[in-house]
Chimera marker file (.cmm) of the C-alpha trace (Angstrom):
<marker_set name="trace">
<marker id="1" x="-11.831" y="-2.365" z="10.897" r="1" g="1" b="0" radius="0.5"/>
<marker id="2" x="-15.585" y="-1.641" z="8.994" r="1" g="1" b="0" radius="0.5"/>
<marker id="3" x="-19.192" y="-2.278" z="11.487" r="1" g="1" b="0" radius="0.5"/>
<marker id="4" x="-22.342" y="-2.592" z="12.089" r="1" g="1" b="0" radius="0.5"/>
<marker id="5" x="-24.055" y="0.540" z="13.793" r="1" g="1" b="0" radius="0.5"/>
<marker id="6" x="-24.128" y="-0.757" z="17.406" r="1" g="1" b="0" radius="0.5"/>
<marker id="7" x="-27.712" y="-1.195" z="18.738" r="1" g="1" b="0" radius="0.5"/>
<marker id="8" x="-29.144" y="-2.191" z="15.710" r="1" g="1" b="0" radius="0.5"/>
<marker id="9" x="-30.040" y="-5.145" z="14.504" r="1" g="1" b="0" radius="0.5"/>
<marker id="10" x="-29.364" y="-7.305" z="10.628" r="1" g="1" b="0" radius="0.5"/>
<marker id="11" x="-31.208" y="-6.415" z="7.943" r="1" g="1" b="0" radius="0.5"/>
<marker id="12" x="-33.378" y="-3.534" z="9.577" r="1" g="1" b="0" radius="0.5"/>
<marker id="13" x="-33.252" y="0.055" z="8.052" r="1" g="1" b="0" radius="0.5"/>
<marker id="14" x="-29.992" y="1.579" z="9.479" r="1" g="1" b="0" radius="0.5"/>
<marker id="15" x="-28.011" y="-0.974" z="10.543" r="1" g="1" b="0" radius="0.5"/>
<marker id="16" x="-25.557" y="-0.729" z="7.637" r="1" g="1" b="0" radius="0.5"/>
<marker id="17" x="-21.634" y="-0.471" z="7.141" r="1" g="1" b="0" radius="0.5"/>
<marker id="18" x="-20.200" y="2.625" z="9.460" r="1" g="1" b="0" radius="0.5"/>
<marker id="19" x="-17.460" y="3.342" z="10.566" r="1" g="1" b="0" radius="0.5"/>
<marker id="20" x="-16.842" y="2.750" z="14.884" r="1" g="1" b="0" radius="0.5"/>
<marker id="21" x="-16.137" y="6.816" z="15.411" r="1" g="1" b="0" radius="0.5"/>
<marker id="22" x="-13.750" y="9.591" z="14.733" r="1" g="1" b="0" radius="0.5"/>
<marker id="23" x="-12.584" y="11.364" z="17.450" r="1" g="1" b="0" radius="0.5"/>
<marker id="24" x="-14.013" y="15.593" z="15.545" r="1" g="1" b="0" radius="0.5"/>
<marker id="25" x="-12.986" y="18.056" z="18.522" r="1" g="1" b="0" radius="0.5"/>
<marker id="26" x="-12.074" y="16.286" z="21.498" r="1" g="1" b="0" radius="0.5"/>
<marker id="27" x="-15.566" y="14.272" z="21.176" r="1" g="1" b="0" radius="0.5"/>
<marker id="28" x="-16.316" y="11.341" z="19.488" r="1" g="1" b="0" radius="0.5"/>
<marker id="29" x="-18.572" y="10.812" z="16.869" r="1" g="1" b="0" radius="0.5"/>
<marker id="30" x="-19.811" y="8.562" z="14.475" r="1" g="1" b="0" radius="0.5"/>
<marker id="31" x="-18.553" y="8.754" z="10.627" r="1" g="1" b="0" radius="0.5"/>
<marker id="32" x="-21.327" y="7.385" z="8.485" r="1" g="1" b="0" radius="0.5"/>
<marker id="33" x="-19.575" y="5.857" z="4.933" r="1" g="1" b="0" radius="0.5"/>
<marker id="34" x="-22.853" y="3.906" z="3.616" r="1" g="1" b="0" radius="0.5"/>
<marker id="35" x="-25.831" y="2.996" z="5.087" r="1" g="1" b="0" radius="0.5"/>
<marker id="36" x="-27.039" y="-0.225" z="3.329" r="1" g="1" b="0" radius="0.5"/>
<marker id="37" x="-29.244" y="-2.655" z="4.853" r="1" g="1" b="0" radius="0.5"/>
<marker id="38" x="-28.312" y="-5.566" z="4.902" r="1" g="1" b="0" radius="0.5"/>
<marker id="39" x="-31.495" y="-7.619" z="3.662" r="1" g="1" b="0" radius="0.5"/>
<marker id="40" x="-30.683" y="-11.674" z="4.746" r="1" g="1" b="0" radius="0.5"/>
<marker id="41" x="-33.547" y="-12.242" z="2.517" r="1" g="1" b="0" radius="0.5"/>
<marker id="42" x="-32.864" y="-10.316" z="-0.920" r="1" g="1" b="0" radius="0.5"/>
<marker id="43" x="-28.659" y="-12.084" z="-0.638" r="1" g="1" b="0" radius="0.5"/>
<marker id="44" x="-30.246" y="-15.512" z="-0.691" r="1" g="1" b="0" radius="0.5"/>
<marker id="45" x="-32.756" y="-14.451" z="-3.124" r="1" g="1" b="0" radius="0.5"/>
<marker id="46" x="-29.692" y="-13.582" z="-4.857" r="1" g="1" b="0" radius="0.5"/>
<marker id="47" x="-28.093" y="-16.374" z="-3.620" r="1" g="1" b="0" radius="0.5"/>
<marker id="48" x="-30.653" y="-19.265" z="-5.446" r="1" g="1" b="0" radius="0.5"/>
<marker id="49" x="-30.825" y="-17.314" z="-8.657" r="1" g="1" b="0" radius="0.5"/>
<marker id="50" x="-27.230" y="-17.835" z="-8.884" r="1" g="1" b="0" radius="0.5"/>
<marker id="51" x="-27.295" y="-21.279" z="-9.508" r="1" g="1" b="0" radius="0.5"/>
<marker id="52" x="-28.220" y="-20.779" z="-13.409" r="1" g="1" b="0" radius="0.5"/>
<marker id="53" x="-24.681" y="-18.158" z="-13.819" r="1" g="1" b="0" radius="0.5"/>
<marker id="54" x="-23.082" y="-20.962" z="-12.430" r="1" g="1" b="0" radius="0.5"/>
<marker id="55" x="-23.829" y="-23.964" z="-14.071" r="1" g="1" b="0" radius="0.5"/>
<marker id="56" x="-22.823" y="-22.183" z="-16.903" r="1" g="1" b="0" radius="0.5"/>
<marker id="57" x="-20.436" y="-21.638" z="-15.994" r="1" g="1" b="0" radius="0.5"/>
<marker id="58" x="-19.229" y="-24.420" z="-15.241" r="1" g="1" b="0" radius="0.5"/>
<marker id="59" x="-20.517" y="-25.329" z="-18.682" r="1" g="1" b="0" radius="0.5"/>
<marker id="60" x="-17.830" y="-22.866" z="-20.450" r="1" g="1" b="0" radius="0.5"/>
<marker id="61" x="-15.056" y="-23.996" z="-17.856" r="1" g="1" b="0" radius="0.5"/>
<marker id="62" x="-15.804" y="-27.847" z="-19.894" r="1" g="1" b="0" radius="0.5"/>
<marker id="63" x="-15.651" y="-26.521" z="-23.406" r="1" g="1" b="0" radius="0.5"/>
<marker id="64" x="-12.153" y="-24.427" z="-22.424" r="1" g="1" b="0" radius="0.5"/>
<marker id="65" x="-11.074" y="-27.517" z="-21.626" r="1" g="1" b="0" radius="0.5"/>
<marker id="66" x="-11.997" y="-29.722" z="-24.416" r="1" g="1" b="0" radius="0.5"/>
<marker id="67" x="-10.773" y="-26.271" z="-26.776" r="1" g="1" b="0" radius="0.5"/>
<marker id="68" x="-7.138" y="-26.242" z="-25.628" r="1" g="1" b="0" radius="0.5"/>
<marker id="69" x="-6.933" y="-30.375" z="-25.531" r="1" g="1" b="0" radius="0.5"/>
<marker id="70" x="-7.562" y="-30.764" z="-28.580" r="1" g="1" b="0" radius="0.5"/>
<marker id="71" x="-5.089" y="-27.282" z="-29.533" r="1" g="1" b="0" radius="0.5"/>
<marker id="72" x="-2.637" y="-29.349" z="-27.689" r="1" g="1" b="0" radius="0.5"/>
<marker id="73" x="-2.715" y="-32.048" z="-30.005" r="1" g="1" b="0" radius="0.5"/>
<marker id="74" x="-3.661" y="-29.690" z="-33.764" r="1" g="1" b="0" radius="0.5"/>
<marker id="75" x="-0.231" y="-28.382" z="-31.146" r="1" g="1" b="0" radius="0.5"/>
<marker id="76" x="2.176" y="-31.522" z="-31.363" r="1" g="1" b="0" radius="0.5"/>
<marker id="77" x="0.985" y="-32.369" z="-34.719" r="1" g="1" b="0" radius="0.5"/>
<marker id="78" x="2.843" y="-29.195" z="-36.080" r="1" g="1" b="0" radius="0.5"/>
<marker id="79" x="5.581" y="-29.609" z="-33.743" r="1" g="1" b="0" radius="0.5"/>
<marker id="80" x="6.753" y="-33.040" z="-36.489" r="1" g="1" b="0" radius="0.5"/>
<marker id="81" x="8.353" y="-32.484" z="-39.611" r="1" g="1" b="0" radius="0.5"/>
<marker id="82" x="6.093" y="-35.172" z="-40.583" r="1" g="1" b="0" radius="0.5"/>
<marker id="83" x="2.682" y="-33.296" z="-41.726" r="1" g="1" b="0" radius="0.5"/>
<marker id="84" x="3.261" y="-32.138" z="-46.309" r="1" g="1" b="0" radius="0.5"/>
<marker id="85" x="2.613" y="-28.697" z="-46.638" r="1" g="1" b="0" radius="0.5"/>
<marker id="86" x="-0.916" y="-29.472" z="-46.946" r="1" g="1" b="0" radius="0.5"/>
<marker id="87" x="-1.649" y="-31.076" z="-43.853" r="1" g="1" b="0" radius="0.5"/>
<marker id="88" x="0.701" y="-28.220" z="-42.368" r="1" g="1" b="0" radius="0.5"/>
<marker id="89" x="-1.493" y="-25.771" z="-43.176" r="1" g="1" b="0" radius="0.5"/>
<marker id="90" x="-4.891" y="-27.594" z="-42.454" r="1" g="1" b="0" radius="0.5"/>
<marker id="91" x="-3.160" y="-27.524" z="-38.721" r="1" g="1" b="0" radius="0.5"/>
<marker id="92" x="-2.775" y="-23.482" z="-39.318" r="1" g="1" b="0" radius="0.5"/>
<marker id="93" x="-6.137" y="-23.120" z="-40.136" r="1" g="1" b="0" radius="0.5"/>
<marker id="94" x="-6.942" y="-25.868" z="-36.945" r="1" g="1" b="0" radius="0.5"/>
<marker id="95" x="-5.250" y="-23.984" z="-34.608" r="1" g="1" b="0" radius="0.5"/>
<marker id="96" x="-6.685" y="-20.770" z="-35.864" r="1" g="1" b="0" radius="0.5"/>
<marker id="97" x="-10.298" y="-21.643" z="-35.592" r="1" g="1" b="0" radius="0.5"/>
<marker id="98" x="-9.518" y="-23.316" z="-32.113" r="1" g="1" b="0" radius="0.5"/>
<marker id="99" x="-7.276" y="-20.055" z="-30.470" r="1" g="1" b="0" radius="0.5"/>
<marker id="100" x="-9.723" y="-18.277" z="-31.757" r="1" g="1" b="0" radius="0.5"/>
<marker id="101" x="-12.834" y="-20.190" z="-30.026" r="1" g="1" b="0" radius="0.5"/>
<marker id="102" x="-11.256" y="-20.305" z="-26.641" r="1" g="1" b="0" radius="0.5"/>
<marker id="103" x="-10.508" y="-16.454" z="-26.780" r="1" g="1" b="0" radius="0.5"/>
<marker id="104" x="-14.732" y="-16.798" z="-26.720" r="1" g="1" b="0" radius="0.5"/>
<marker id="105" x="-15.056" y="-19.443" z="-24.793" r="1" g="1" b="0" radius="0.5"/>
<marker id="106" x="-13.618" y="-17.350" z="-22.046" r="1" g="1" b="0" radius="0.5"/>
<marker id="107" x="-14.833" y="-14.578" z="-22.703" r="1" g="1" b="0" radius="0.5"/>
<marker id="108" x="-18.624" y="-15.730" z="-22.551" r="1" g="1" b="0" radius="0.5"/>
<marker id="109" x="-17.014" y="-16.511" z="-18.884" r="1" g="1" b="0" radius="0.5"/>
<marker id="110" x="-15.986" y="-13.793" z="-17.549" r="1" g="1" b="0" radius="0.5"/>
<marker id="111" x="-18.942" y="-12.272" z="-18.607" r="1" g="1" b="0" radius="0.5"/>
<marker id="112" x="-20.813" y="-14.698" z="-16.977" r="1" g="1" b="0" radius="0.5"/>
<marker id="113" x="-18.348" y="-14.490" z="-14.018" r="1" g="1" b="0" radius="0.5"/>
<marker id="114" x="-19.744" y="-10.202" z="-13.579" r="1" g="1" b="0" radius="0.5"/>
<marker id="115" x="-22.954" y="-11.226" z="-14.101" r="1" g="1" b="0" radius="0.5"/>
<marker id="116" x="-22.432" y="-13.206" z="-10.510" r="1" g="1" b="0" radius="0.5"/>
<marker id="117" x="-20.856" y="-10.028" z="-9.375" r="1" g="1" b="0" radius="0.5"/>
<marker id="118" x="-23.489" y="-7.199" z="-10.435" r="1" g="1" b="0" radius="0.5"/>
<marker id="119" x="-26.147" y="-10.369" z="-8.632" r="1" g="1" b="0" radius="0.5"/>
<marker id="120" x="-24.760" y="-10.075" z="-5.631" r="1" g="1" b="0" radius="0.5"/>
<marker id="121" x="-23.543" y="-6.302" z="-5.309" r="1" g="1" b="0" radius="0.5"/>
<marker id="122" x="-26.936" y="-4.801" z="-6.871" r="1" g="1" b="0" radius="0.5"/>
<marker id="123" x="-28.437" y="-6.832" z="-3.312" r="1" g="1" b="0" radius="0.5"/>
<marker id="124" x="-25.744" y="-5.722" z="-1.754" r="1" g="1" b="0" radius="0.5"/>
<marker id="125" x="-26.613" y="-1.959" z="-2.475" r="1" g="1" b="0" radius="0.5"/>
<marker id="126" x="-30.052" y="-2.150" z="-3.635" r="1" g="1" b="0" radius="0.5"/>
<marker id="127" x="-29.872" y="-1.432" z="-6.718" r="1" g="1" b="0" radius="0.5"/>
<marker id="128" x="-31.705" y="-3.313" z="-9.380" r="1" g="1" b="0" radius="0.5"/>
<marker id="129" x="-29.315" y="-4.543" z="-11.941" r="1" g="1" b="0" radius="0.5"/>
<marker id="130" x="-31.872" y="-6.888" z="-14.137" r="1" g="1" b="0" radius="0.5"/>
<marker id="131" x="-30.718" y="-5.040" z="-17.115" r="1" g="1" b="0" radius="0.5"/>
<marker id="132" x="-27.695" y="-5.497" z="-16.739" r="1" g="1" b="0" radius="0.5"/>
<marker id="133" x="-27.555" y="-8.991" z="-16.262" r="1" g="1" b="0" radius="0.5"/>
<marker id="134" x="-29.311" y="-9.602" z="-18.744" r="1" g="1" b="0" radius="0.5"/>
<marker id="135" x="-27.336" y="-7.689" z="-21.221" r="1" g="1" b="0" radius="0.5"/>
<marker id="136" x="-24.375" y="-9.219" z="-20.003" r="1" g="1" b="0" radius="0.5"/>
<marker id="137" x="-26.170" y="-13.259" z="-20.242" r="1" g="1" b="0" radius="0.5"/>
<marker id="138" x="-26.949" y="-12.190" z="-23.706" r="1" g="1" b="0" radius="0.5"/>
<marker id="139" x="-23.794" y="-11.479" z="-24.397" r="1" g="1" b="0" radius="0.5"/>
<marker id="140" x="-22.502" y="-14.144" z="-22.571" r="1" g="1" b="0" radius="0.5"/>
<marker id="141" x="-24.585" y="-16.751" z="-24.762" r="1" g="1" b="0" radius="0.5"/>
<marker id="142" x="-23.538" y="-15.482" z="-27.893" r="1" g="1" b="0" radius="0.5"/>
<marker id="143" x="-20.101" y="-15.421" z="-27.659" r="1" g="1" b="0" radius="0.5"/>
<marker id="144" x="-20.424" y="-18.876" z="-26.480" r="1" g="1" b="0" radius="0.5"/>
<marker id="145" x="-22.167" y="-19.483" z="-29.912" r="1" g="1" b="0" radius="0.5"/>
<marker id="146" x="-19.507" y="-18.367" z="-31.567" r="1" g="1" b="0" radius="0.5"/>
<marker id="147" x="-17.040" y="-20.155" z="-30.096" r="1" g="1" b="0" radius="0.5"/>
<marker id="148" x="-18.600" y="-23.380" z="-31.158" r="1" g="1" b="0" radius="0.5"/>
<marker id="149" x="-19.386" y="-21.850" z="-34.166" r="1" g="1" b="0" radius="0.5"/>
<marker id="150" x="-15.050" y="-21.767" z="-34.178" r="1" g="1" b="0" radius="0.5"/>
<marker id="151" x="-15.310" y="-24.883" z="-32.699" r="1" g="1" b="0" radius="0.5"/>
<marker id="152" x="-17.428" y="-26.651" z="-35.075" r="1" g="1" b="0" radius="0.5"/>
<marker id="153" x="-15.476" y="-25.428" z="-38.012" r="1" g="1" b="0" radius="0.5"/>
<marker id="154" x="-11.583" y="-26.101" z="-36.832" r="1" g="1" b="0" radius="0.5"/>
<marker id="155" x="-13.897" y="-29.511" z="-37.215" r="1" g="1" b="0" radius="0.5"/>
<marker id="156" x="-14.872" y="-29.674" z="-40.413" r="1" g="1" b="0" radius="0.5"/>
<marker id="157" x="-11.304" y="-29.359" z="-41.571" r="1" g="1" b="0" radius="0.5"/>
<marker id="158" x="-10.201" y="-31.719" z="-38.990" r="1" g="1" b="0" radius="0.5"/>
<marker id="159" x="-12.839" y="-33.999" z="-41.168" r="1" g="1" b="0" radius="0.5"/>
<marker id="160" x="-11.752" y="-32.439" z="-44.241" r="1" g="1" b="0" radius="0.5"/>
<marker id="161" x="-8.242" y="-33.703" z="-43.531" r="1" g="1" b="0" radius="0.5"/>
<marker id="162" x="-8.956" y="-37.177" z="-43.282" r="1" g="1" b="0" radius="0.5"/>
<marker id="163" x="-10.987" y="-37.650" z="-46.035" r="1" g="1" b="0" radius="0.5"/>
<marker id="164" x="-7.991" y="-36.012" z="-47.721" r="1" g="1" b="0" radius="0.5"/>
<marker id="165" x="-5.535" y="-38.291" z="-46.437" r="1" g="1" b="0" radius="0.5"/>
<marker id="166" x="-7.440" y="-41.670" z="-46.988" r="1" g="1" b="0" radius="0.5"/>
<marker id="167" x="-6.846" y="-44.628" z="-49.688" r="1" g="1" b="0" radius="0.5"/>
<marker id="168" x="-8.632" y="-44.264" z="-52.743" r="1" g="1" b="0" radius="0.5"/>
<marker id="169" x="-11.783" y="-46.421" z="-52.590" r="1" g="1" b="0" radius="0.5"/>
<marker id="170" x="-12.267" y="-45.667" z="-48.332" r="1" g="1" b="0" radius="0.5"/>
<marker id="171" x="-14.804" y="-43.153" z="-47.394" r="1" g="1" b="0" radius="0.5"/>
<link id1="1" id2="2" r="1" g="1" b="0" radius="0.2"/>
<link id1="2" id2="3" r="1" g="1" b="0" radius="0.2"/>
<link id1="3" id2="4" r="1" g="1" b="0" radius="0.2"/>
<link id1="4" id2="5" r="1" g="1" b="0" radius="0.2"/>
<link id1="5" id2="6" r="1" g="1" b="0" radius="0.2"/>
<link id1="6" id2="7" r="1" g="1" b="0" radius="0.2"/>
<link id1="7" id2="8" r="1" g="1" b="0" radius="0.2"/>
<link id1="8" id2="9" r="1" g="1" b="0" radius="0.2"/>
<link id1="9" id2="10" r="1" g="1" b="0" radius="0.2"/>
<link id1="10" id2="11" r="1" g="1" b="0" radius="0.2"/>
<link id1="11" id2="12" r="1" g="1" b="0" radius="0.2"/>
<link id1="12" id2="13" r="1" g="1" b="0" radius="0.2"/>
<link id1="13" id2="14" r="1" g="1" b="0" radius="0.2"/>
<link id1="14" id2="15" r="1" g="1" b="0" radius="0.2"/>
<link id1="15" id2="16" r="1" g="1" b="0" radius="0.2"/>
<link id1="16" id2="17" r="1" g="1" b="0" radius="0.2"/>
<link id1="17" id2="18" r="1" g="1" b="0" radius="0.2"/>
<link id1="18" id2="19" r="1" g="1" b="0" radius="0.2"/>
<link id1="19" id2="20" r="1" g="1" b="0" radius="0.2"/>
<link id1="20" id2="21" r="1" g="1" b="0" radius="0.2"/>
<link id1="21" id2="22" r="1" g="1" b="0" radius="0.2"/>
<link id1="22" id2="23" r="1" g="1" b="0" radius="0.2"/>
<link id1="23" id2="24" r="1" g="1" b="0" radius="0.2"/>
<link id1="24" id2="25" r="1" g="1" b="0" radius="0.2"/>
<link id1="25" id2="26" r="1" g="1" b="0" radius="0.2"/>
<link id1="26" id2="27" r="1" g="1" b="0" radius="0.2"/>
<link id1="27" id2="28" r="1" g="1" b="0" radius="0.2"/>
<link id1="28" id2="29" r="1" g="1" b="0" radius="0.2"/>
<link id1="29" id2="30" r="1" g="1" b="0" radius="0.2"/>
<link id1="30" id2="31" r="1" g="1" b="0" radius="0.2"/>
<link id1="31" id2="32" r="1" g="1" b="0" radius="0.2"/>
<link id1="32" id2="33" r="1" g="1" b="0" radius="0.2"/>
<link id1="33" id2="34" r="1" g="1" b="0" radius="0.2"/>
<link id1="34" id2="35" r="1" g="1" b="0" radius="0.2"/>
<link id1="35" id2="36" r="1" g="1" b="0" radius="0.2"/>
<link id1="36" id2="37" r="1" g="1" b="0" radius="0.2"/>
<link id1="37" id2="38" r="1" g="1" b="0" radius="0.2"/>
<link id1="38" id2="39" r="1" g="1" b="0" radius="0.2"/>
<link id1="39" id2="40" r="1" g="1" b="0" radius="0.2"/>
<link id1="40" id2="41" r="1" g="1" b="0" radius="0.2"/>
<link id1="41" id2="42" r="1" g="1" b="0" radius="0.2"/>
<link id1="42" id2="43" r="1" g="1" b="0" radius="0.2"/>
<link id1="43" id2="44" r="1" g="1" b="0" radius="0.2"/>
<link id1="44" id2="45" r="1" g="1" b="0" radius="0.2"/>
<link id1="45" id2="46" r="1" g="1" b="0" radius="0.2"/>
<link id1="46" id2="47" r="1" g="1" b="0" radius="0.2"/>
<link id1="47" id2="48" r="1" g="1" b="0" radius="0.2"/>
<link id1="48" id2="49" r="1" g="1" b="0" radius="0.2"/>
<link id1="49" id2="50" r="1" g="1" b="0" radius="0.2"/>
<link id1="50" id2="51" r="1" g="1" b="0" radius="0.2"/>
<link id1="51" id2="52" r="1" g="1" b="0" radius="0.2"/>
<link id1="52" id2="53" r="1" g="1" b="0" radius="0.2"/>
<link id1="53" id2="54" r="1" g="1" b="0" radius="0.2"/>
<link id1="54" id2="55" r="1" g="1" b="0" radius="0.2"/>
<link id1="55" id2="56" r="1" g="1" b="0" radius="0.2"/>
<link id1="56" id2="57" r="1" g="1" b="0" radius="0.2"/>
<link id1="57" id2="58" r="1" g="1" b="0" radius="0.2"/>
<link id1="58" id2="59" r="1" g="1" b="0" radius="0.2"/>
<link id1="59" id2="60" r="1" g="1" b="0" radius="0.2"/>
<link id1="60" id2="61" r="1" g="1" b="0" radius="0.2"/>
<link id1="61" id2="62" r="1" g="1" b="0" radius="0.2"/>
<link id1="62" id2="63" r="1" g="1" b="0" radius="0.2"/>
<link id1="63" id2="64" r="1" g="1" b="0" radius="0.2"/>
<link id1="64" id2="65" r="1" g="1" b="0" radius="0.2"/>
<link id1="65" id2="66" r="1" g="1" b="0" radius="0.2"/>
<link id1="66" id2="67" r="1" g="1" b="0" radius="0.2"/>
<link id1="67" id2="68" r="1" g="1" b="0" radius="0.2"/>
<link id1="68" id2="69" r="1" g="1" b="0" radius="0.2"/>
<link id1="69" id2="70" r="1" g="1" b="0" radius="0.2"/>
<link id1="70" id2="71" r="1" g="1" b="0" radius="0.2"/>
<link id1="71" id2="72" r="1" g="1" b="0" radius="0.2"/>
<link id1="72" id2="73" r="1" g="1" b="0" radius="0.2"/>
<link id1="73" id2="74" r="1" g="1" b="0" radius="0.2"/>
<link id1="74" id2="75" r="1" g="1" b="0" radius="0.2"/>
<link id1="75" id2="76" r="1" g="1" b="0" radius="0.2"/>
<link id1="76" id2="77" r="1" g="1" b="0" radius="0.2"/>
<link id1="77" id2="78" r="1" g="1" b="0" radius="0.2"/>
<link id1="78" id2="79" r="1" g="1" b="0" radius="0.2"/>
<link id1="79" id2="80" r="1" g="1" b="0" radius="0.2"/>
<link id1="80" id2="81" r="1" g="1" b="0" radius="0.2"/>
<link id1="81" id2="82" r="1" g="1" b="0" radius="0.2"/>
<link id1="82" id2="83" r="1" g="1" b="0" radius="0.2"/>
<link id1="83" id2="84" r="1" g="1" b="0" radius="0.2"/>
<link id1="84" id2="85" r="1" g="1" b="0" radius="0.2"/>
<link id1="85" id2="86" r="1" g="1" b="0" radius="0.2"/>
<link id1="86" id2="87" r="1" g="1" b="0" radius="0.2"/>
<link id1="87" id2="88" r="1" g="1" b="0" radius="0.2"/>
<link id1="88" id2="89" r="1" g="1" b="0" radius="0.2"/>
<link id1="89" id2="90" r="1" g="1" b="0" radius="0.2"/>
<link id1="90" id2="91" r="1" g="1" b="0" radius="0.2"/>
<link id1="91" id2="92" r="1" g="1" b="0" radius="0.2"/>
<link id1="92" id2="93" r="1" g="1" b="0" radius="0.2"/>
<link id1="93" id2="94" r="1" g="1" b="0" radius="0.2"/>
<link id1="94" id2="95" r="1" g="1" b="0" radius="0.2"/>
<link id1="95" id2="96" r="1" g="1" b="0" radius="0.2"/>
<link id1="96" id2="97" r="1" g="1" b="0" radius="0.2"/>
<link id1="97" id2="98" r="1" g="1" b="0" radius="0.2"/>
<link id1="98" id2="99" r="1" g="1" b="0" radius="0.2"/>
<link id1="99" id2="100" r="1" g="1" b="0" radius="0.2"/>
<link id1="100" id2="101" r="1" g="1" b="0" radius="0.2"/>
<link id1="101" id2="102" r="1" g="1" b="0" radius="0.2"/>
<link id1="102" id2="103" r="1" g="1" b="0" radius="0.2"/>
<link id1="103" id2="104" r="1" g="1" b="0" radius="0.2"/>
<link id1="104" id2="105" r="1" g="1" b="0" radius="0.2"/>
<link id1="105" id2="106" r="1" g="1" b="0" radius="0.2"/>
<link id1="106" id2="107" r="1" g="1" b="0" radius="0.2"/>
<link id1="107" id2="108" r="1" g="1" b="0" radius="0.2"/>
<link id1="108" id2="109" r="1" g="1" b="0" radius="0.2"/>
<link id1="109" id2="110" r="1" g="1" b="0" radius="0.2"/>
<link id1="110" id2="111" r="1" g="1" b="0" radius="0.2"/>
<link id1="111" id2="112" r="1" g="1" b="0" radius="0.2"/>
<link id1="112" id2="113" r="1" g="1" b="0" radius="0.2"/>
<link id1="113" id2="114" r="1" g="1" b="0" radius="0.2"/>
<link id1="114" id2="115" r="1" g="1" b="0" radius="0.2"/>
<link id1="115" id2="116" r="1" g="1" b="0" radius="0.2"/>
<link id1="116" id2="117" r="1" g="1" b="0" radius="0.2"/>
<link id1="117" id2="118" r="1" g="1" b="0" radius="0.2"/>
<link id1="118" id2="119" r="1" g="1" b="0" radius="0.2"/>
<link id1="119" id2="120" r="1" g="1" b="0" radius="0.2"/>
<link id1="120" id2="121" r="1" g="1" b="0" radius="0.2"/>
<link id1="121" id2="122" r="1" g="1" b="0" radius="0.2"/>
<link id1="122" id2="123" r="1" g="1" b="0" radius="0.2"/>
<link id1="123" id2="124" r="1" g="1" b="0" radius="0.2"/>
<link id1="124" id2="125" r="1" g="1" b="0" radius="0.2"/>
<link id1="125" id2="126" r="1" g="1" b="0" radius="0.2"/>
<link id1="126" id2="127" r="1" g="1" b="0" radius="0.2"/>
<link id1="127" id2="128" r="1" g="1" b="0" radius="0.2"/>
<link id1="128" id2="129" r="1" g="1" b="0" radius="0.2"/>
<link id1="129" id2="130" r="1" g="1" b="0" radius="0.2"/>
<link id1="130" id2="131" r="1" g="1" b="0" radius="0.2"/>
<link id1="131" id2="132" r="1" g="1" b="0" radius="0.2"/>
<link id1="132" id2="133" r="1" g="1" b="0" radius="0.2"/>
<link id1="133" id2="134" r="1" g="1" b="0" radius="0.2"/>
<link id1="134" id2="135" r="1" g="1" b="0" radius="0.2"/>
<link id1="135" id2="136" r="1" g="1" b="0" radius="0.2"/>
<link id1="136" id2="137" r="1" g="1" b="0" radius="0.2"/>
<link id1="137" id2="138" r="1" g="1" b="0" radius="0.2"/>
<link id1="138" id2="139" r="1" g="1" b="0" radius="0.2"/>
<link id1="139" id2="140" r="1" g="1" b="0" radius="0.2"/>
<link id1="140" id2="141" r="1" g="1" b="0" radius="0.2"/>
<link id1="141" id2="142" r="1" g="1" b="0" radius="0.2"/>
<link id1="142" id2="143" r="1" g="1" b="0" radius="0.2"/>
<link id1="143" id2="144" r="1" g="1" b="0" radius="0.2"/>
<link id1="144" id2="145" r="1" g="1" b="0" radius="0.2"/>
<link id1="145" id2="146" r="1" g="1" b="0" radius="0.2"/>
<link id1="146" id2="147" r="1" g="1" b="0" radius="0.2"/>
<link id1="147" id2="148" r="1" g="1" b="0" radius="0.2"/>
<link id1="148" id2="149" r="1" g="1" b="0" radius="0.2"/>
<link id1="149" id2="150" r="1" g="1" b="0" radius="0.2"/>
<link id1="150" id2="151" r="1" g="1" b="0" radius="0.2"/>
<link id1="151" id2="152" r="1" g="1" b="0" radius="0.2"/>
<link id1="152" id2="153" r="1" g="1" b="0" radius="0.2"/>
<link id1="153" id2="154" r="1" g="1" b="0" radius="0.2"/>
<link id1="154" id2="155" r="1" g="1" b="0" radius="0.2"/>
<link id1="155" id2="156" r="1" g="1" b="0" radius="0.2"/>
<link id1="156" id2="157" r="1" g="1" b="0" radius="0.2"/>
<link id1="157" id2="158" r="1" g="1" b="0" radius="0.2"/>
<link id1="158" id2="159" r="1" g="1" b="0" radius="0.2"/>
<link id1="159" id2="160" r="1" g="1" b="0" radius="0.2"/>
<link id1="160" id2="161" r="1" g="1" b="0" radius="0.2"/>
<link id1="161" id2="162" r="1" g="1" b="0" radius="0.2"/>
<link id1="162" id2="163" r="1" g="1" b="0" radius="0.2"/>
<link id1="163" id2="164" r="1" g="1" b="0" radius="0.2"/>
<link id1="164" id2="165" r="1" g="1" b="0" radius="0.2"/>
<link id1="165" id2="166" r="1" g="1" b="0" radius="0.2"/>
<link id1="166" id2="167" r="1" g="1" b="0" radius="0.2"/>
<link id1="167" id2="168" r="1" g="1" b="0" radius="0.2"/>
<link id1="168" id2="169" r="1" g="1" b="0" radius="0.2"/>
<link id1="169" id2="170" r="1" g="1" b="0" radius="0.2"/>
<link id1="170" id2="171" r="1" g="1" b="0" radius="0.2"/>
</marker_set>
């Protein structure tokens, strides 16, 4: 249904997206929905700039994978009835830390995905998106840092539990 304006080359002014035509009063008239000249050079530039957020998004997915596998192990240990009351409390604390770290990492991934979408929308509609992109990147980085802090706290609880269960004289 949507097409380029006939007779206009790509990337030239007036070569935006239009409805082919509407009929008004028995005459054919072109109805312009929005006049967005498509600039392949600008979109190619955004593709080149999208590499960093894409790698960041890959790192976030790797972090989420690690966190979920650790949470699965903690939940498996919680289901066993062999742990004493102190160990179960430590396992529940670990599960809470891991759960919050997963939520923070997923929020960071969403911010990064929005950053990528904003970059392409900005290139397509010709608006400056640099401040929004910078804000989203800072937010995504802060969320990953908070997730890593929670992960660190979970590891500390895990190691303290290992130390507590170690036989006397072992360190």
